[in-house]
C-alpha positions, 0 to 999 in steps of 0.5 A: 915335735922336739927335743921331741925327738920323738914323733914321726911326721904324719903320713896323711897327704896335704890337699893343696887344691882350692876348696869352696867356701863353707856355707852358713848351714855347715857352720854349726856342725863344724863348730860342734866337731871342733869343740868335740875334738878338744873336749872329748878324745883319746890320744895315743902315742905308740913307742916302737923298738928295733933291736940292733944286736945283729945287723938289720936284715934290711936294704941299705939305701944310698939315696940319702945325704947325711948332715947336709944342711945345704939341702934344706935350701929346698925345704918348703912348707907343704903341710900345715904341721910343718914349720916355715922354711926360716924357722925349720932351717934355724931349728936344724942348725940348733939340732946339728949343734946338739949332735943330731944327724940330718938325712935328706933326699933331694931330686928335681930341685925339691926336698922329697924326704927328710929325717933325723937320728939322735945317737943316744936318748935317755928321756923322751917327752911329748906334749900331745899326751903330756907324758915322758918316757925313759928309753934304756941305755944305748938307745938311738931315736929316729924322728921327724920324718917327712915325705913331700906330698909329690913323693908319697907312694915311693916308699921313701919313709920305708927306705929312710927307716932302713938307712937310719937303722943301719947307721944307728947300729954301724955308726953310732953303735946303739943297741936298739932304736926307738921311733914313735907315732900317733896311734891314729896315723895308720899309714906310718904305723904300717911302714914302721911295723913292716920294717920290723919295729916291735911295739913297746908301749903306748902313752894315752891321754883321754878327756871327757869334757872336764875329766881327763886321764893320762896313763901308759900301757906296756906291751910287755915288761917294765916301761918307765914313764912320768907325767908332765 
């Protein structure tokens, strides 16, 4: 989401199989669940930090190409949260003009994984929880990772995080790197924590019918935030 350079793409698979039409008897429960998701929820955005004072003790994958916009000709919309190809390619050009770095892995005529790296960010915003946070100086940000459904289970997200961390330190000379993920996205959280990222803070937005609340919880120490 971004200058929303903040949020890792969800890791849930997109089911492209044909689904039978819903029976009329199921409509009330579907409508009730839809209303509940809008009027009664607790959202969490988890913010993770990786220190880069020392070289990360992680593999350095060579399968990814850096800043190769031509690889996006293989981009396809395979999940509902993705942009259409034309929109995403235009956005990628704009991101490159801002100095963001694109990483891609293409095989068999398919874009199997893509990710982005921002060399420095001093403010991150997220409309899902309607809050902003302020990373410390010399912070790089890893964001907008996506693995094609046919390539899930091949550890591409793990490999991409490793590669971007090495580049954040060796190429951009960042002192730390941030990545964010929805609290409900357990698969991505597991990979992020396996790489070695440390939970820095969480931003919350709760709603109970007409009552709503936004707040932040630090994992330890000061963590400046603001409401949007």
